[in-house]
N, C-alpha and C positions, 0 to 999 in steps of 0.2 A: 617671576622671581628676579630680584635685582642682582646684578653682577657687581655692584659697588662693594668695595672692600672697606670694612671699618678700620679706622686709623686711630681710634682713641687710645688703645693700649699699645705700649712699646712691646710688651711680650705677655701673652696670655697664658699664665701658669695653669689656670683651671682647664683651659682647652688642652694643654699638653698632658695634664693628668688624665683627661678623658681619652686622649689618643693612646696613652700608655695602657689604659684599662682594656683596650682592644686586644692586647697581648696576654690578658689574664689566662686564657686556656693554654697558653704556651709559656707559662711563667718559668718553667725549668730551663727552657732555651734562653729566655731573656736573662735569667740569673747567670747562666753560663757565659753569655756574651759580655755581661758586666764584669764578671770575674776575669775573663780573658783580657778585657781592656785594661784592667788594673795590673795584671801580671805583665802584660806587654809594656805598659808604661814604666813599670818598675825595672824591667830588664834592660830597657834601652840605654840608660846612662852607664850601665856596667861596661859597655864596650870602650868608651873613652877612658874610663878608669883603668881597665886592663892594658890598654895601649900606653897610657902614662907609665904604668908599672913596667911594661916591657921595655920602654925606652930608657927609663931611669935606672932600672935594676939589672937589665940584661944587655941591651944594645950598646950603651956607652962603655960598658966594661968588657964587652966581647964574650958574654956567657951564652954560647949557642944552645947548650942543653936547656938552660932556663927559658931561653927564647922559644925553643921548640915546644916546651911544655905550655907556656902561656899562649902560643899560637894555636895549639891544639884546643886549649880551653876556649879561645876566641871563636874558633871554627865550630865547636860544639854549641857555644852560645848562639852563634848565627843560625845554626840549624834549628835550635829550639825556638828562637824568635820567629823564624820562617814558618815553622809548624804551627805555632800559636797564632800568627797573623793569618795563615790560611784558614784555620778553624774559626777565627774571629770574623773574617770577611764572609765566609760561607754561611756561618750561623746567623749573622746579622742579615744577610741577603735572604736566607731561607725564612727567617722570622718575618721580615717585611712582606715578602710575597705571600706567605701563608695568611698573615693578618688581612691583607687587602683582598685575598681570595674570599675569605669569609665576609669581609665588609661589602664587597661588590654583590655577593649573593643577598646579603641583608638589605642593601639599598634597592636592588631589583624587586625583591619580595615585598618591600614596603611600597614601592611605586605601583606594584600590581594591585594593591588594596586602596589606592587613592580614589577619591570621587572623581568623576569626569570633569568637574569644575576645574580641578588642577590642570588637566590637559587642555582645557579651553583657554586658560590664561598663561600657560607656560610653554614657550617654544620647545619643540622636540629636541632641537640641537642643544639647548641648555640642559635638559635632563640627560642627554647623552654625554655631555661634557662632565656633568656631576658623577655619573655612574662609571665612566671609563677614565677620562683624563685626570680628574681631581682625585679619584680613588687611587690611581696609579701614583700620583704625586705624594700621597700619604706614605707610600712605601719608603720614600727617601728619608722620612723621619727616623725610621728604624735602621735602614741600610747605610745612610750617609750623614744623617743629621745628629740626632740626640746623643746616641752612644759614642759616635766618633768625636763629637764636641767634648763630651765628658772625658774621653780618653786623651784628647789633645790637651785639655786644660790640666789634667793630672800629669801629663808628660812635662808641660811647661813648669808646673809647680815643683816637680821633682828635680828637673834639670837646674832651675834657678837655686833651689835649696842646696844641691850638691856643689854648684859653682861657688856660692858664698861660704859653704863649709870648707871647700878646698882652699880657696884664696879670696877673701872678701875684696881685696884691692883690685885684683884682675877682674873680678865680677863687676865691681862698680864701673871701672873704665870701659869694659866691653858693652855694658848696658846703657851707656850714655845716650845712644840714638833710640833707645827703646820707647820713650814717650812719643817720639815722632811717628814710630811705627804704629803705636796704639791709635793715635789720632788719624793716621792715613787709613787704618783698617776700619775705623768707625765711619769715616766719610765714604769709603768704598761700600760698606754694608748698606748705608742709607740710600746711596745712589742706585745700587743694583736692586735693592728691595722695591723702590718706587717703580723702576723699570719693569720688574717681574710682575708687579701687581697689574700694571697696564697690559702686559703680555697675556696674563691669565684671563683678564676680562675680554680681550680681543679674540682669544682662542674660542671662548664661548660664543661670541658674536659671529665669528667665522663659521663655526659648526652649525649654528642655528640658520644662518643665511644660506649656506650650501645645501643643507638638508631640505629646507623649504623650496629653494629654487630648482634643485635637481628633481624633486618630486613634482613640482609644477612647471617643468620645462616646456611641456606642450603649450601651456598658456603663454609663456614668455615668447615662444617662437610664433605662435598663432597671431599675437598682437604686435609682432616685430618690436618687442621691448628689450632685445638683447643689449643694445647700446646703453640704455638707461641702467639696466641691472648690472651690466659690466662695470659701469662707472661707480655704482654704489659699492660693489665688491672691491674695486680698486681703492676706494676711500677707506674702507674698513681695514684692508690689507696694509695700506700705507701707515695707519696708526700702529698696527701690529709691528711692522718693520721698523718704524722709528723707535719704538720702545726697545726692540732688540738691539738696534744700533747704539742706543744710549747705554745699554748694559755692556756692549762691546767696547765702547769708549772708556767706561769705568775700568774694565779689565785691562785695557791697553795702557791706561795711566797707572793703575795700582801696582801691577807686577814690576814694571821698571823702577818705580819708586821704592818698592820693597828691596829690589836688588841693590839699589844705591845705598839704602840704609844698612843692609847686610854687609856690603863692601866697606862702608864707613866703620861699622863695628869691628870687622876683621882688621882694618887698618889701625884703628886705635889699639886693639889688643896686641897686634904684632909690634907696633911702635913702643908701647908701654911695656909689654911683656918681655920684649927682647932686652930692654934695659935691665929688667929684673934678672933675666938669665945671665947677662954679662956681669952684673954685680952680685951674682949668686944669691939673690933674694928669692929666686924661684928656679924651678928646674925646666929643662927643655921638654920633658915629658908632660909637665903641667901645662906648658904653653900649647903643645899639640892637642892635649886633651881639651883645653878651653876652646880651641878652634872647632873641635868636633861638637862640644857642648853648644856653641853658638849655632852651628848648623842644625842640631837637633831642636834648638829653641825656636829658631826663625822659620823652620819648615812648617810646623803646625800653626805658628802665628800667621804665616802667609796664607794658609788655607782656612784658617778659622772663620774669617769673615764670609768666605764663600759657603762654608758649611752652615754658618748661622743663617745665611739667606736661604739655603736649602731647607733648613728647619722652619724658617718663617713662612716660606711658600707652602711647605707641607701643612703648617697650621692654618694658613689661609684656605687651602684646599679642604682641610678637615672641617673648618667652620662652615663651608658651603655644603659639604656632604652631610654634616650633622644638621644643617638647616633643613635638609630634606627629611632626615629621620625624625626631626622634632616637629614636623608639620602634623597638625592634628586633623588633616583632611581625610582621615581614614573612614571608610564606610563602617559604621557600627554594626557588629555582628553578634548581637546578644540574644538572638532568637534561639529557641530550642526545638521548634517543630521541624521534623525532617521527613515527614511522610509524603507520599505521592498524593497530590491534590485531586479532588474530583473535578474542579474547574469552575466553580461558582465565583464570579467576580462582582464586586460592588464598590463604586466610588460614591462617597458621601460628603458632599459640600467641600470638595477639594479645591484649595487655592495653591497655586505654584508660580514661583518666579525664579529665573536663573540667577538674578543678581540681588535677590531678597527684596526688591522694590517694585520693579515693573512686572506685574503679574501677567503671565501668558495663559493661565487657566484661572477662571473666576467662578467659584461656587459650582463646580462641575459635579453632577450626580447622575449616575446611571447604574444599571446592573445587567449582568449577562448570566444566564443559566448555563450550567454545565452541558456541553455537547451542542450548544447553539453558536451561531455566527453573528457578530456585530460588525457592520461596515461603518466606517467613519469617513465623512466627506466634509469638505469646506475649502475655502480659499487658502492660498499659501500664507503661512503665519497664523492660521486660525488656532493652532495648538494641537494638531493631530499627533505629530511625532512626540510631543511632550508627554502625552498620555502613555506612550510606550516607555519613555525614559523613566517616568516615576513608577510605573508598574514593575519594572525590573530593578528599581532602586538604584538606577544610575545617578539620580538626583533625589533629594529629599523634599517632600512637600512642606509648605509653611503652615497650612491649616487643613483640617478635615481628616478623613479616614479612607484607607484603601483596604478592602477585605478580600481575602482568598479563602473560600470555604468558611465564612463567618469568623475568621481569625485575621487580625491585622497582619499585613505583610512583614512588619517589624518583628512579629513573633516567630517568623520562619527563620531557620538557619539560612544564611545568605546563599550558599551553594545549593541547598535544597530548593529554595524559592526559584532560582534561575534554572535549575534542572527541570522544573515543571513548565518552563516557558521556552518555546522555540521561536526564534526571531529571524526573519528573512528581510533584509534591508534593500533599499533601492541601490545604495552604493555598496557593492560587494567588495569586501577586503579579503584578499588571498595572500598567504605568506609564501616566502620562498620555500620550495619543497615540492613534493609530488602531489598529484590530484588526490591520491588516497590519504596522504597526510593532512591535506587541507580539509578533507571531508571529516575525518575522525579527530582532527586536532591532536593527533598522537595519543588518543585514548585506546589503549591496547585491548580493552574489553569489547570493542566493536570489531566484529569479524569482517573479513573481506567479502564473504558471501552476503552479509547484511548490507554492505555498501552497494554491491552489484544489484541486489533486489531493489533497493531504493532508487538507484540510477535508472533501472528499467521502468519503475513506476512513474518517474517524471519525464521519461523519454530521452534521457541523456546517455544511456548505455551505448548506443550505436556510435555517437560522435566520439565518445571516449575510446572505444575500441579501434577507431580509425587513427588515433594518435600513436606515435612511436612510444612503445613501452606501456601503452594503454593507461591503466590506473597509476602507473609509476612514472607517468610523463611529468617532467619538471615544469611548473607553471611560471617560474621566475618571480621576481619581486612584484607584489600587487597583481599577480596574474597577467603580466604583460604579454604572455604568449597566447592568451585566449581572447576571444571576442567578448563584448559586453554580455551578449546573450548566453554564451557558454559559461561565463562566470556566474551569471544569475542561476542557471540550472544547477551548478555545483553547490550554490548556497541552499537550494531546495533540498538537495541530497543531504547536505550537512544537517539541516533541520530535521529531516526524516529519520536519520539513523540514531539521533539522540532521543527519539520517541517521546516528545513532550506532551503533557496533558493540555497545554494551552499553546496555540500557534498564532503568531502575529506576522502578518504580511504587510510590509510598508512599501507600497508602490512596487511590489515584487515582480510585476510583469512589465514594468515600464521600459526595460532595456531589451525586450524580446520582440522579434518580428511577429507579424500577424499569424503566420502559420504555426510557429513555435508556441505562441501564446495560446492558441486553441488547444494544442497538445498539453501544455502545462495546466491550462484551466481544467481539463479533464482530470489531470493528476491531482490538482488542488481539491476537486470535489471528493475524490477518494481519500485524500490526505486529511481533510477537515472533518470527515465523517466520525461521529462520536467524540470529537474534540471541541473544546471551547476555542473559538477563533475570533480574532480581531483583524479586519481587513481594512487597510487604508488605501484608497484608490481615487485617482482623478477620472479614470475611465469608468463611468457609471455602468457600462455594459458588463463589467467584470463582477458586479456585486448584486445582480438581480436576484440571486438565490439566497441572499443573506436573510436571516430571520428578523433582524432589526437593522435599521439604518439610523445613524445619529449624525445630525448636521451641526458643525461647530462654526461659530462666527465670532472673531475677536476674543477667543478664549471662553466663550459661553455656549452652553447647549441651547440651540434655538429650536431644534426639532428632534424628535425621536419616535420611531414607530416602524411598522412593517413597510416594505416597499409599496404595497397597495394603499396603505393608509396615507402615506406621504404623497403619493401621486394623486390621491383623491382630493387633495387640498390645492385648488388652482392658484392660490396666492401664497403658497408655502415656499420656503427657501429651496427645498429639494426639488419641487416641481419646476421652479424657474431654472435651476441648474440642469435638470433633465431635459427640459424643452430646448434650452440654449445649446446643449451639447449635441443632441440628436438632430436638431435643425441644421447645425453647422456640419454634422457628418453627412446629412442628406444632400446638402448643397455641394 
């Protein structure tokens, strides 16, 4: 997924409408926030007006009673504004956080249904940035962007209108520097926008780089590649820092310029307005009120560009998040069969390629009767693991049919299909959490007693009981606290407790020492009894009891038969593999 940011549109109204639609379940809160912004904007200009009245009607003539009354009114107005501002800020913040909570769940749920091809081509750090950082940025559209901008624009319109209504001459004089402020605001917005675009891109790159290299730190250290990888990180970080510094420069220039413009406007107003007061063409209260009007006018103007950039960055983030939600790489789940399968499997003229072009399986056909075991052997890259991937519908085939109990696997409801298949991989993945949680995958229908019985069956119970907290022992991320063999045993228990009709073992004993392998082999014999089993193994000694052995070579089935039949062919592929491996072992 590209991190490049489209720049064709100055402002994408369609995208903004789509973001606003996210708040549809909370439309009452959104309406309340909009109403509060309108009321707050309308009340703001009342304070300068009341102060003008206080000066002209009460201060200058020494009417302390009238001054007390209008002061009390001002105090009440201030309390009301504070109350409304509190409710506005809290409601807008609550709305933003609630919307992104729902959106984050929606994004993760969508990612859960992606085909594995998405994860093959998209760095994990990029997906993490989309689901966390970018979703969080969308919150700013509600809490700091869209509604605040509307409120500020409304305030500016009302203040300018009141200024011209009160005295159009003072209004024109005080707003002479206004076009300069508009131009400075526009330049600031554009500079900061381009900087933030680079920052967001570099954040995604940093996340992807860190996640990948922290996960693979053992390889980095093993090959003494720290210096090269450090330099690469420094380069990415340098671009990120330069973009931030560019935005800092824009802020450093913009705000002093704004202060100069505001001071110029005040100076013009005082110079011109004082003459009006002296010649009694205006009142002192009017002059004081206009100074306050200018402050109310320039304050939102000064922040408007920053808020607009916040809105733009929220839209950039939303475009990336919607880019994930709009991806059609979802595994189609239109099947209706939800029964427990007997376990008959048939591949009929199956062709499969990961990239739609370079086929790794070519016209593969074979069948497995329920309750029997098929062993698959072949060189690395022959297509053994690909058979597992397409049987589980991790990837879709291009041609042919895969049948389970005489029904196409697409006719099965996806969860039901995978519930029928247990998979033990060579590379065992364990999540942060306890051993018990990793075995059950937080499926509360699996009892602890069932877990213990499965652990005893594969011979893992004793080593688990020796750990602190036994089955509640935290394995840490990716099972870092356990050995490779222990992780492999836990994956066996995981497959057992889900009680699948079909069991697939992909090099499942490769990480286990010889003594443990013998123990696990005994458990496997009990485990695969009365189940359909597919065993992929390089060690031919582990598959001698298979009912059938299939030999793959460059994606094609070159031999299939019982162990005895294949060994009886002195020129066959399996016989050559068998002789080579056992001669090497004997030597």
